[in-house]
Backbone as a ProteinNet text record, in pm:
[ID]
protein_1_A
[PRIMARY]
XXXXXXXXXXXXXXXXXXXXXXXXXXXXXXXXXXXXXXXXXXXXXXXXXXXXXXXXXXXXXXXXXXXXXXXXXXXXXXXXXXXXXXXXXXXXXXXXXXXXXXXXXXXXXXXXXXXXXXXXXXXXXXXXXXXXXXXXXXXXXXXXXXXXXXXXXXXXXXXXXXXXXXXXXXXXXXXXXXXXXXXXXXXXXXXXXXXXXXXXXXXXXXXXXXXXXXXXXXXXXXXXXXXXXXXXXXXXXXXXXXXXXXXXXXXXXXXXXXXXXXXXXXXXXXXXXXXXXXXXXXXXXXXXXXXXXX
[TERTIARY]
2261.5	2185.4	2239	2133.3	2216.7	2253.9	2297.9	2353.5	2303.3	2141.1	2054	2071.5	2029.5	2059.4	2048.4	2156.8	2117.4	1973.6	1904.4	1783.4	1741.4	1685.1	1609.6	1648.9	1772.8	1811.8	1787.3	1753.5	1770.8	1562.5	1523.8	1363	1324.4	1418	1377.7	1436	1549.8	1596.4	1445.3	1379.5	1271.5	1204.9	1131.3	1002.9	921	800.3	705.1	713.3	693.2	681.9	541.2	469.5	374.9	333.7	497.6	467	504.9	565	606.7	542.7	551.6	412.4	383.9	265.9	148.3	137.4	108.6	105.6	249.9	308.9	457.8	514.4	491.8	557.5	735.1	756.3	947.3	935.6	893.5	918.8	947.8	789.8	843.6	964.2	985.9	1147.7	1259	1258.8	1392	1334.2	1255.6	1313.3	1309.5	1239.3	1210.2	1395.4	1497.1	1626.2	1663.1	1603	1673.4	1675.5	1549.4	1468.7	1475.1	1587.2	1678.2	1798.4	1786.7	1985.1	1947.9	1814.6	1846.4	1837.7	1708.6	1613.2	1850.8	1895.5	1980.6	2127	2117.2	2216.7	2407	2410.4	2533.8	2529.8	2444.9	2425.7	2324.9	2220.4	2224.6	2290.2	2392.7	2449.2	2545.3	2517.5	2682.2	2609	2701.8	2664.9	2562.7	2539	2392.3	2375.6	2530.6	2492.1	2428.4	2499.2	2480.9	2309	2263.7	2135.1	2004.2	2055.9	2021.6	1961.8	2092.1	2084.2	1971.2	2066.4	1955	1804.8	1724.4	1595.3	1528.6	1609.6	1621.6	1589	1671.6	1657.3	1525.7	1457.2	1375.1	1263.6	1272.2	1177.9	1138.1	1247.4	1237.4	1194.3	1152.6	1186.5	979.5	944.7	861.1	744.6	855.2	692.3	767	768.9	838.1	765.9	793.5	646	671.9	572.6	646.5	721.9	787.7	839.7	1056.2	987.6	1115.3	1160.7	1033.4	1058.2	1232.5	1187.2	1348.6	1476.5	1438.9	1621.8	1652.5	1479.3	1539.9	1525.8	1445	1455	1621.5	1666.1	1818.3	1863	1817.5	1931.5	1955.9	1738	1698.1	1806.9	1782.5	1851	1989.3	2063.9	2247.6	2221.3	2210.3	2185.1	2178	2046.4	2045.8	2182.2	2189.7	2325.2	2415.8	2466.2	2589.5	2540.9	2456.4	2421.1	2406.6	2352.4	2443.6	2564.9	2607.9	2760.4	2858.8	2802	2894	2905.2	2750.7	2709.5	2779.5	2830.4	2843.1	3048.4	3074	3176.1	3209.6	3126.4	3144.4	3148.5	3052.3	3075.3	3198.4	3243.9	3377.4	3474.9	3447.1	3572.4	3604.6	3456.8	3475.7	3503.2	3499.4	3519.6	3681.7	3722.2	3850	3949.2	3905.4	3961.1	3914.7	3821.7	3850.3	3946.1	3926.2	4006.5	4164.3	4181.5	4320	4318.3	4252	4236.9	4251.3	4205.4	4231.2	4314.1	4418.6	4557.1	4648.1	4581.4	4711.3	4684.8	4613.2	4611.1	4740.7	4635.9	4747.7	4853.7	4868.3	5070.5	5122.4	5060.4	5104.1	5112.4	4977.2	4968.2	5121.7	5165.4	5282.2	5374.3	5366	5455.9	5553.5	5378.3	5412.5	5462.1	5427.1	5450	5612.1	5636.9	5744.4	5860.5	5809.6	5895.2	5852.3	5756.7	5804.9	5904.8	5893.8	5983.2	6151.1	6080	6267.2	6347.6	6303.7	6256	6353.2	6220.8	6229.3	6375.3	6431.2	6498.5	6640.9	6649.8	6712.2	6757.6	6656	6612.2	6695.2	6663.5	6738.5	6869.8	6963.7	7060.9	7168.3	7053.6	7139.2	7144.7	7022.1	7074	7170	7210.6	7289.8	7415.8	7402.9	7574.2	7645.2	7527	7575.9	7615.9	7571.5	7590.6	7721.2	7733.1	7895.9	8021.7	7968.4	8077	8100.6	7998.7	7999.4	8023.9	8017.4	8139.6	8276.7	8260.9	8405.3	8504.7	8488.7	8491.9	8521.3	8469.1	8468.8	8623.4	8604.8	8687.6	8830.9	8817.8	8900.6	9016.4	8917.1	8996.6	9005.4	8964.8	9024.9	9127.7	9152.3	9242.4	9379.3	9325	9452.5	9435.9	9375.7	9380.7	9454.3	9464.8	9512.2	9735.8	9700	9835.5	9916.5	9852.1	9918.1	9898.3	9854.9	9918.8	10022.4	10001	10096.4	10237	10237.3	10334.8	10458	10308.3	10351	10409.5	10332.2	10429.3	10572.5	10594.6	10665.7	10812.6	10730.5	10853.6	10889.5	10798.9	10872.3	10925.3	10917	10982.4	11108.7	11080.2	11272.1	11279	11212	11286.2	11367.1	11273.5	11341.1	11454.1	11448.6	11540.3	11647.6	11663	11768.6	11844.9	11748.8	11825.6	11893	11803.1	11863.5	12008	11962.4	12040.1	12255.5	12162.7	12275.5	12311.5	12269	12264.9	12420.3	12327.7	12399.6	12497.2	12572.1	12700.7	12763.4	12677.8	12727.3	12840.7	12767.5	12727.3	12900.8	12867.2	12995.1	13112.8	13064.2	13215.6	13308.6	13209	13268	13350	13292.8	13289.8	13485	13361.8	13564.2	13703.7	13633.3	13736.2	13812.9	13729.7	13769.4	13833.9	13776.3	13839	13972.1	14056.9	14043	14219.2	14153.5	14249.3	14315	14176.6	14278.4	14365.2	14360.7	14415.4	14527.8	14576.2	14712.9	14795.5	14700.3	14732.3	14825.1	14688.5	14744.8	14899	14912.2	15061.2	15060.8	15127.5	15206.9	15239.1	15161.1	15184.4	15030.4	15077.4	14919.4	14882.4	14778.1	14723.4	14700.5	14699	14646.8	14563.9	14648.5	14462	14331.2	14222.8	14106.1	13977.7	13874.2	13802.1	13614.3	13561.6	13392.7	13343.6	13298.7	13252.2	13127.5	13065.2	12958.3	12916.4	13008.2	13101.3	13089.5	13201.2	13276.5	13363.5	13480.3	13588.2	13718.3	13799.1	13834.7	14016.2	14088.4	14212	14341.8	14411.7	14488.3	14606.8	14635.9	14847.4	14955.4	15008.4	15127	15210.6	15243	15359	15520.8	15537.9	15630.2	15601.1	15476.2	15494	15527.1	15578.3	15652.9	15786	15857.1	16020	16071.2	15973.7	16052.3	15928.1	15994.9	15914.2	15884.5	15941.5	15910.3	15776.9	15734.8	15618.9	15594.3	15714.5	15686.9	15743.8	15637.5	15626.4	15752.8	15763.1	15840.4	15820.4	15940.1	15883.9	15783.3	15744.7	15671	15565.7	15547.9	15405.1	15383.9	15499.3	15493.6	15401.6	15446.4	15377.5	15174.1	15237.9	15073.2	14962.6	15034.4	15004.2	14984.8	15049.3	15013.5	14855.2	14836.8	14763.9	14664.1	14668	14470.9	14455.9	14522.7	14514.6	14377.2	14473.1	14426.9	14266	14243	14126.6	14056.6	14087.8	14012.6	13944.5	13977.7	13962.6	13883	13873.4	13888	13698.3	13711.1	13594.3	13528.1	13445.2	13407.5	13427.2	13341.9	13396.3	13415.5	13336.9	13274.5	13407.4	13376.5	13506.2	13551.2	13679	13799.1	13801.9	13787.5	13939	13960.5	14103.2	14248.7	14257.3	14265.5	14264	14438.3	14530.6	14653.7	14694.6	14752.6	14782.1	14961.4	14984.5	15101.3	15165	15222	15271.3	15200.7	15191.8	15146.5	15041.8	14928	14816.9	14928.8	15031.3	15099.3	15147.3	15233.6	15297.3	15171.6	15107.9	14995.1	14943.1	14835.5	14765.2	14936.4	15039.5	15144.1	15165.8	15102.4	15131.8	14995.6	14867.9	14785.1	14768.1	14797.1	14881.4	14959.5	15048.9	15164.9	15109.5	14985.9	14963.6	14876	14787.4	14662.3	14708.5	14827.6	14934.7	14984.2	15027.3	15089	14968.3	14796.4	14760.5	14673.3	14731.9	14639.8	14767.9	14887.3	14979.1	14955	14865.1	14852.2	14730.3	14665.9	14541.3	14418.2	14425.5	14261.6	14326	14151.5	14117.7	14131.4	14185.3	14206.8	14049.1	13965.8	13896	13727.6	13799.6	13720.3	13832	13930.8	14020.8	14028.5	13998.4	14015.9	14015.7	14176.4	14257.1	14258.6	14256.5	14206.4	14349.5	14394.4	14436.8	14384.1	14393.9	14333.5	14401.5	14425.1	14428	14504.5	14566.8	14623.9	14745.2	14838.3	15027.6	14969.4	15107	15109.4	15179.2	15096.1	15180.3	15246.5	15347.2	15346.9	15206.4	15104.5	14975.5	14939.2	14883.5	14846.8	14905.7	14946	14963.5	14863.2	14799.7	14681.7	14604.2	14444.6	14301.8	14296.8	14235.8	14172.1	14028.3	13939	13783.4	13708.4	13660.7	13681.3	13480.5	13419	13214.3	13191.4	13051.3	12970.4	12919.4
6163.8	6218.5	6324.2	6418	6573.7	6666.1	6757.4	6885.1	6955.7	7029.2	7079.5	7219.1	7275.5	7439.7	7529.3	7627.7	7709.3	7775	7825	7891.5	7798.7	7666.8	7545.2	7573.3	7558.4	7515.9	7609.1	7711.6	7831.8	7837.9	7753.1	7728	7613.7	7502.9	7431.7	7513.6	7545.9	7569.8	7705.6	7767.7	7891.7	7788.8	7663.6	7596.4	7624	7604.8	7572.2	7399.8	7401.5	7227.3	7176.6	7193.9	7195.6	7085.3	7182.4	7086.4	6978	6902.2	6742.5	6697	6714.1	6711.5	6785.1	6726.3	6903.8	6789.1	6664.3	6675.3	6529.2	6521.9	6435.4	6536.4	6467.5	6603.3	6524.9	6355.4	6428.3	6472.9	6504.6	6634.2	6717.6	6738	6889.4	6885.2	6815.7	6864.3	6922.6	6775	6834.3	6908.4	6985.8	7061.7	7171.1	7197.8	7393.1	7323.6	7205	7241.7	7316.2	7298.1	7338	7478.2	7515.1	7624.5	7741.7	7654.6	7733.9	7764.2	7741.1	7733.8	7905.9	7878.6	7963	8115.1	8024.6	8216	8284.3	8178.5	8254.7	8342.4	8411.3	8551.8	8538.1	8402.9	8332.1	8256.2	8214.4	8048.5	8062.8	8159.2	8233.8	8164.5	8218.8	8215.7	8182.9	8001.2	7900.5	7804	7684.8	7546.8	7533.2	7568.9	7626.3	7447.1	7420.3	7309.8	7165.1	7106.6	7066.1	7055	7219.5	7253.8	7211.3	7201.6	7155.5	7019.3	6943.8	6812.7	6779	6828.7	6808.8	6837.4	6951.2	6917	6835	6786	6641	6544.8	6510.3	6434.6	6423.1	6537.6	6553.5	6531.9	6541.3	6574.8	6398.2	6364.8	6161.4	6106.1	6142.1	6116.6	6131.3	6274.8	6283.5	6239.1	6200.2	6083.1	5988.5	5880.7	5782.9	5663.3	5577.6	5438.2	5411.6	5363.8	5282.3	5217.9	5114.6	5025.4	5025.3	5210.2	5351	5408.9	5418.3	5567.5	5534.6	5435.9	5428.2	5419.3	5391	5481.8	5540.6	5608.4	5761.6	5822.2	5805.6	5875.3	5904.6	5832.7	5814.1	5903	5901	5980.1	6108.9	6111.7	6279.8	6363.7	6259.2	6302.9	6354.3	6266.3	6283.5	6362.9	6382.1	6558	6596.3	6694.3	6755.7	6792.7	6682.9	6733.5	6737.3	6714.3	6743.3	6902.3	6927.2	7045.5	7212.2	7095.4	7180.9	7185.6	7022.2	7090	7163.4	7152.7	7258.6	7421	7431.4	7517.9	7622.5	7540.7	7569.5	7550.1	7501.7	7492.5	7607.7	7652.7	7798.7	7925.5	7866.6	7974.8	8015.8	7900.6	7904	7929.3	7833.5	7956.9	8139.8	8146.8	8259.9	8359.7	8301.4	8343.1	8357.9	8281.6	8293.5	8335.6	8315.3	8401.3	8578.4	8648.5	8739.1	8794	8655	8588.8	8656.1	8592.3	8648.6	8761.2	8751.6	8920.4	9032	8986.5	9090	9062.5	8962.7	8942.1	8987.6	8992.1	9086.8	9200.2	9281.4	9408.8	9446.7	9384.2	9366.3	9379.7	9241.5	9283.3	9331.8	9391.2	9519.4	9654.5	9681.3	9783.8	9760.2	9615.3	9637	9699	9643.1	9651.7	9800.7	9839.3	10030.9	10112.1	10049.3	10119.9	10058.6	9982.8	9960.1	10013.6	10006.8	10146.7	10205.4	10324.1	10389.5	10409.7	10339.7	10353.6	10311.8	10255.5	10193.8	10383.8	10444.3	10536.1	10673.5	10660.8	10742.9	10733.8	10567.7	10585.3	10551.4	10535.3	10601.8	10776.1	10829.4	10974.4	11036.5	10922.5	11028.9	10986.8	10876.1	10850.4	10908.5	10948	11047.3	11146.2	11236.2	11364.3	11375.3	11272.4	11227.4	11215.2	11147.3	11143.1	11259	11300.8	11463.7	11546.1	11508.4	11663.1	11604.9	11486.4	11460.6	11509.2	11477.2	11508.9	11612.1	11685.1	11898.6	11890.3	11797.1	11826.4	11802.7	11661	11696.6	11749.4	11724.5	11895.1	12022.1	12047.5	12186	12188	12066.4	12016.6	11941.7	11883.5	11929.9	12070.2	12170.3	12256.1	12351.7	12351	12398.4	12340.6	12218.2	12150.5	12195.9	12197.1	12258.7	12370.1	12484.6	12637.3	12622.9	12578.8	12543.1	12482.4	12399.1	12329.6	12444	12547.9	12659.9	12773.5	12824.8	12954.5	12809.4	12698.4	12691.9	12697.1	12650.4	12653.4	12742.7	12890.6	13021.3	13040.5	12994	13023.2	12968.4	12811.3	12794.8	12828.5	12902.6	12966.8	13117.9	13178.3	13268	13308	13186.7	13108.9	13042.8	12999.3	12981.9	13092.2	13190	13250.2	13322.5	13330.1	13442.4	13351.8	13297	13210.9	13178.4	13191.2	13148.5	13299.6	13435	13556.6	13566.8	13543.3	13571.3	13469.3	13316.2	13233.5	13296.5	13358	13478.3	13535.6	13616.5	13753	13652.1	13554.1	13504.5	13513.8	13396.7	13355.4	13476	13577.2	13733.4	13744.2	13802.2	13835.9	13752.2	13620	13544.6	13521.4	13510.1	13574.8	13697.9	13833.8	13914.8	13940.3	13817.1	13781.3	13787.5	13687.9	13569	13614.2	13735.4	13825.6	13879.5	13942.8	14079.4	14012.3	13886.1	13768.8	13748.8	13751.4	13693.1	13809	13895.3	14069.2	14093.8	14018.2	14040.9	13917.5	13851.8	13706.8	13750.6	13803.6	13802.1	13968.6	14038.2	14169.1	14111	14071.3	14030.9	13911.7	13788	13770.9	13773.9	13896.2	13954.5	13846.1	13709.8	13668.3	13584.8	13544.9	13515.9	13409.4	13459	13321	13120.5	13019.5	12984.4	12996.9	12932.5	12989.5	12944.7	12971.4	12903.1	12895.6	12817.9	12902	12743.4	12841.4	12817.6	12705.1	12623.5	12472.9	12409.3	12295.9	12266	12247.7	12194.8	12147.9	12290	12397.3	12478.5	12545.2	12655.4	12692.2	12662.9	12587.2	12484.5	12577.5	12569	12660.8	12493.1	12508	12425	12449.9	12389.9	12391.7	12337.8	12497.4	12368.8	12335.9	12212.6	12130.6	12265.5	12309	12372.6	12404.1	12417.2	12468.3	12289.3	12229.4	12086.7	12130.6	12070.7	12074.6	11919.7	11935.5	11841	11710.1	11594.1	11471.4	11441.4	11590.7	11505.9	11573.1	11503.6	11527.9	11660.1	11745.9	11877.2	11981.1	12083.2	12272.6	12296	12330.5	12401.6	12554.2	12668.8	12791.8	12822.9	12850.4	12925.3	12842.4	12667.8	12641.3	12729	12711.1	12705.7	12886.7	12988.8	13170.6	13083.8	12985.8	12977.3	12911.5	12824.8	12764.9	12888.9	13009.7	13093.6	13206.4	13195.3	13289.5	13189.9	13057.8	13001.3	12983.7	12989.2	12979.4	13123.8	13220.7	13318.2	13359.1	13274.3	13345.5	13228.5	13157.6	13039.1	13092.4	13182.3	13204.4	13362.5	13440.4	13570.9	13556.7	13402.6	13362.2	13292.2	13213.7	13102	12949.5	12909.9	12928	12693	12657.2	12542.4	12423.2	12302.7	12191.1	12255.7	12176.4	12165.5	12085.4	12027.6	11908.7	11884	11839.2	11817.7	11652.7	11730.7	11563.6	11617.9	11527.3	11545.5	11452.9	11484	11366.8	11339.1	11204.7	11172.7	11084.1	11016.7	10903.5	10741.3	10755.5	10669.7	10734.3	10652.2	10647.7	10731.6	10678.7	10733.5	10828.4	10884.8	10999.4	11041.1	11057.2	11162.4	11218.9	11107.8	11112.8	11197.4	11254.1	11258.8	11355	11442.2	11593.7	11687.6	11561.8	11648.9	11682.8	11588.9	11628	11715.9	11668.9	11845.2	11991.8	11955.2	12098.6	12126.8	11945.6	12015.6	12108.6	12016.1	12017.2	12192.3	12283.8	12409.6	12529.7	12446.3	12562.2	12517.1	12401.2	12386	12533.1	12500.5	12575.5	12749	12720.1	12919.3	12936.3	12826.8	12835.3	12806.6	12732.9	12672.9	12589.9	12559.3	12416.1	12317.5	12153.7	12059.8	11973.9	11992.8	11967.4	12005.8	12119.6	12120.6	12067.3	11999.6	11978.1	11827.4	11740.4	11665	11595	11516	11457.5	11368	11356.6	11196.4	11170.6	11106.3	11068.2	11095.9	11153.1	11111.3	11061.2	11023.4	10938.8	10936	11059.1	11084.6	11159.9	11137.2	11248.7	11374.3	11418.1	11543.9	11616.7	11746.1	11806.9	11954	11987.8	12128.8	12250.2	12238.3	12359.8	12299.2	12110.7	12073.2	11966.1	11977	11880.1	11944.7	11966.3	11985.2	12030.1	11927.8	12020.2	12085.4	12239	12227.8	12344.3	12257.7	12255.2	12361.5	12436.2	12526.6	12508	12418.2	12410.5	12421.8	12535.4	12588.1	12617.3
5490.6	5533	5498.8	5382.8	5327.2	5345.4	5383.4	5462.4	5358	5416.4	5396.4	5334.6	5269.6	5158.4	5326.1	5318.3	5417.8	5446	5359.9	5367.6	5453.2	5440	5450.8	5594.5	5583.5	5741.9	5851.4	5788	5895.9	5946.7	5813.4	5834.8	5938.7	5904.8	5975.2	6152.9	6184.4	6293.2	6373.6	6281.8	6296.4	6327.7	6261	6245.2	6396.9	6401.8	6522.3	6627.5	6694.5	6720.9	6679.8	6702.1	6549.3	6447.3	6400.3	6252.1	6312.7	6332.1	6382.7	6464.8	6611.3	6713	6822	6830.4	6902.6	7084.1	7063.6	7208.1	7307.7	7220.5	7261.6	7335.5	7471	7585.2	7502.8	7569.8	7475.3	7409.2	7296.7	7203.6	7241.2	7343.5	7357	7463.9	7561.8	7637.3	7529.6	7404.8	7382.8	7268.9	7244.5	7174.8	7228.4	7367.7	7441.5	7512.5	7512.4	7558.9	7399.3	7304.2	7178.1	7209.9	7179.2	7177.5	7261.6	7372	7484.8	7394.4	7326.7	7290.2	7186.3	7080	7067.1	7154.6	7248.6	7283.4	7418.1	7405.4	7474.5	7362	7453.2	7341.9	7290.1	7396	7375	7259.6	7300.4	7209.7	7117.6	7055.6	6968.3	6802.3	6836.3	6635.4	6655.1	6745.4	6748.2	6779.7	6695.6	6716.8	6624.3	6521	6407.2	6352.4	6307.2	6276	6330.4	6409.6	6516.4	6579.4	6629.5	6611.4	6535.9	6371.4	6327.2	6301.2	6307.5	6285.1	6426.1	6583	6628.6	6615	6592	6472.5	6420.3	6318.3	6242	6319.7	6388.5	6519.3	6574	6590.2	6682.2	6573.4	6518.8	6365.2	6371	6336.2	6276.3	6441.9	6538.3	6632.1	6685.2	6670.2	6614.3	6594.8	6465.5	6324.6	6332.1	6436.1	6429.6	6429.6	6364.7	6417.4	6584.5	6600.8	6791.3	6773.5	6658.9	6703.2	6655	6673	6618.1	6692.8	6834	6843.2	6953.5	7035.7	7120.6	7105.8	6960.2	6904.5	6864	6791.6	6777.8	6872.1	6994.4	7093.4	7144.9	7189.3	7203.4	7118.3	7005.4	6862.3	6910	6969.2	6889.3	7050.8	7135.5	7292.6	7271.1	7229.7	7243.7	7126.9	6993.9	6938.6	6975.8	7041.3	7070.1	7282.5	7325.8	7447.5	7297.2	7203.4	7120.5	7125.6	7054.3	7006	7109.9	7249.6	7354.8	7374.5	7383.3	7459.4	7335.9	7175	7111.7	7097.8	7187.6	7237.6	7316.3	7402.6	7490.7	7491.7	7449.1	7410.2	7271.5	7200.2	7133.7	7237.9	7305.9	7430	7449.4	7538.1	7618.4	7511.3	7443.2	7278.1	7300.5	7302.4	7273.3	7363.9	7524.3	7659.7	7637.9	7619.7	7635.3	7519.1	7356.7	7324.2	7325.2	7405.2	7475.8	7591.6	7653.5	7766	7684.1	7627.8	7518	7472.7	7408.1	7345.1	7486.1	7610.3	7705.1	7708.1	7771.4	7794.4	7725.8	7588.5	7433	7504.5	7524.2	7536.6	7696.8	7746.8	7951	7893.8	7823.8	7807.2	7661.4	7610.1	7532.1	7591.2	7693.3	7750.6	7869	7945.3	7997.4	7977.9	7808.7	7753.6	7697.6	7729.1	7664.4	7788.5	7912.4	7974.8	8046.3	8014.3	8069.9	7911.4	7804.7	7731.8	7753.3	7837.2	7867	7972.5	8022.6	8183.9	8154.7	8046.4	8024	7880.4	7888.5	7784.4	7925.8	8022.6	8096.3	8203.1	8253.5	8292.2	8161.9	8079.5	7963.1	7996.3	7949	7989.1	8102.8	8212.7	8284.4	8329.1	8271.4	8280.2	8157.1	8033.7	7973.1	7969.2	8059.7	8187.5	8260.2	8317.4	8445	8411.4	8256.7	8208.6	8145.4	8083.7	8056.9	8177.1	8195.5	8303.3	8437.5	8450.2	8485.4	8410.2	8260.7	8111.7	8091.2	8175.6	8158.1	8370.1	8433.8	8487.6	8506.7	8466.2	8511.2	8320.9	8242.8	8159.5	8233.7	8268.6	8397.9	8464.1	8578.4	8671.4	8582.7	8462.1	8333.3	8301.3	8266.4	8288.6	8386.9	8464.8	8652	8650	8633.8	8670.9	8617.2	8418.4	8357.9	8385.4	8419.8	8397.7	8585.4	8680.2	8826.5	8775.7	8651	8628.1	8528	8423.8	8387.4	8526.1	8600.3	8713.7	8809.8	8839.3	8899.3	8787.6	8685.1	8608.1	8679.3	8621.3	8557.3	8729.8	8849.5	8967	8969.8	8901.1	8919.2	8874.8	8749	8659.4	8736.5	8765	8865.6	8960.9	9052.5	9190	9131.2	9033.5	8949.9	8914.7	8898	8748.3	8928.3	9001.9	9130.8	9200.1	9211.8	9287.9	9189.6	9112.4	9001.9	9054.1	9033.9	9010.7	9138.7	9284.3	9395	9430.7	9387.5	9323.2	9304.3	9197.3	9120.9	9203.1	9281.3	9337.7	9546.2	9520.2	9629.4	9637	9523.1	9449	9412	9360	9315.7	9510.5	9563.8	9680.4	9783.4	9738.9	9798.1	9724.5	9604	9504.7	9597.8	9566.4	9619.2	9754.3	9846.4	10003.1	10034.9	9902.7	9897.1	9887.2	9751.2	9676.2	9796.7	9860.9	10001.3	10126.4	10147.6	10213.4	10176.8	10029.5	9971.3	10013.1	9972	9984.5	10074.2	10200.8	10278.7	10382.6	10340.8	10393.4	10288.7	10174.6	10076.8	10191.5	10230.3	10277.3	10420.8	10491.4	10607.4	10594.9	10568.8	10518.8	10413.5	10371.8	10258.9	10143.1	10113.4	9981.8	9959.6	9811.2	9742.9	9768.4	9768.3	9772.4	9667	9653	9537.1	9470.3	9322.6	9236.2	9289.6	9241	9316.7	9194.5	9270.4	9156.9	9216.5	9163.6	9247.9	9164	9267.9	9194.9	9273.4	9238	9289.3	9469.6	9519.8	9623.5	9699.3	9586.9	9742.7	9634.6	9759.5	9685.1	9640.4	9600.4	9513.5	9476.5	9576.7	9590.8	9543	9457	9393	9415.3	9524.3	9610.7	9518.5	9417	9361.5	9344.3	9259.3	9343.4	9400.4	9332.2	9365.8	9576.6	9612	9766.4	9830.2	9773.4	9831.6	9852.5	9871.8	9824.3	9786.1	9670.5	9570.9	9528.8	9526.5	9595.5	9685.5	9822	9947.8	10012.3	10079.1	10097.3	10204.1	10228	10325	10267.7	10274.2	10287.3	10233.1	10089.5	10123.1	10107.9	10175.6	10225	10132.8	9986.6	9907.8	9954.7	9995.7	10063	10187	10228.9	10412.1	10405.9	10351.4	10289.4	10203	10156	10094.3	10218.3	10305	10396.4	10507.5	10536.9	10633.6	10524	10459.8	10402	10345.3	10329.9	10324.9	10511.3	10598.4	10680.3	10739.7	10697.7	10697.6	10690.5	10520	10538.9	10573.4	10551.9	10625.8	10792.1	10824.7	10971.7	10928.7	10842.6	10761.9	10719.4	10597.5	10574.9	10642.6	10570.4	10633.2	10760.1	10758.9	10875.5	10880.9	10781.4	10783.8	10753.7	10709.9	10647	10586.4	10565.1	10447.6	10388	10339.7	10301.5	10220	10228.3	10199.9	10113.4	9971.7	9912	9811.7	9860.6	9808.1	9673.7	9635.1	9498.6	9527	9467.7	9443	9416.8	9423.8	9268.5	9349.8	9484.5	9542.5	9647.6	9705.5	9797	9910.5	9968.4	10102.5	10073.2	9915.6	9961.9	9958.1	9853.4	9861.2	9994.9	10110.1	10221.4	10281.6	10309.8	10374.4	10334.5	10177.6	10140.7	10147.3	10213.1	10280	10420.4	10448.6	10614.9	10637.8	10532.6	10614.8	10593.1	10432.7	10490	10582.1	10628.9	10779.4	10862.1	10876.6	10973.7	10981.9	10872.6	10855.7	10909.2	10823.7	10877.7	11012	11075.9	11267.8	11283.6	11301.8	11348	11346	11180.6	11180.3	11238.5	11347.7	11403.9	11295.5	11248	11240.8	11245	11302.1	11410.2	11308.3	11378.9	11295.1	11257.5	11379.6	11391.3	11252.8	11188.5	11047.6	10935.7	10958	10841.6	10796.9	10714.9	10660.4	10523.1	10567.9	10451.2	10410.1	10284.5	10252.8	10084.1	10045.4	9942.5	9815.8	9724	9570.9	9491	9385.1	9274.5	9144.8	9127.1	9036.3	9049.4	8979.7	9041.5	9051.1	9158.9	9132.3	9038.9	9044	8882.3	8911.8	8840.7	8866.5	8940.4	8839.4	8905.9	8992.2	9062.9	9155.4	9249.1	9335.8	9468.5	9556.5	9635.5	9709.6	9692	9642.2	9669.1	9824.1	9810.9	9901.7	9897.2	9926.9	9906.1	10039.1	9993.3	10135.3	10140.9	10202.4	10122.8	10217	10199.9	10188.1	10402.4
[MASK]
++++++++++++++++++++++++++++++++++++++++++++++++++++++++++++++++++++++++++++++++++++++++++++++++++++++++++++++++++++++++++++++++++++++++++++++++++++++++++++++++++++++++++++++++++++++++++++++++++++++++++++++++++++++++++++++++++++++++++++++++++++++++++++++++++++++++++++++++++++++++++++++++++++++

């Protein structure tokens, strides 16, 4: 069967039932089913081709001879059923498309809202990060200011401490000088030469303070021991280290011990005096070092 032109197709779909039969109830039933599709707003514009085929099948059934009616009735019924199924399918497809459209719109709206939330969260985090950065910068500047203030304070304290140390050292040396003068006046003998070091004041007892290579003190050494004893009792009352020197440790120890005995005999407490042997040879300028600790 050839496909009819569009104008003819529309005409046939609107043709009245009387064009084929007026009194056949079977034809009327089939046509009513087909008309229901046309009358329904949801199916009026769908399954046009299937409805046309059904209408043609109904028309053939309406005009059929008795021997062909059963076959053409079955064909017309199937064509109407196909048209109904196609119409329902088309309506379902339209509804599905609507649902898909609605779903897409919902997804787009959800994505938009999620993007808005993400932007808001990003802005919140950016603001928070900026605030933290500003706070960190303020803390850094404050730390730098505190560091500079501490450095200035330390420098000031160091300067004051240095000045105080210098004054104290000068005062100590002045007191030691006065003690030197008093001891020398009292003993009538010059003290051995001395200098101030980190550990304290160090007197260098010369080699002439001993009787040649012997560890015993000479007359000069005895007088210097008397002057040292007077100085130690006038000045500081701390410990005194006596380090002897000689060709060997035994002779060096004996020189230091001989000087300790003389100082003790002159009134210095033996508990203040510590004797040891040095590792250098005796010289003209140094036989025993006497270190007066602070």
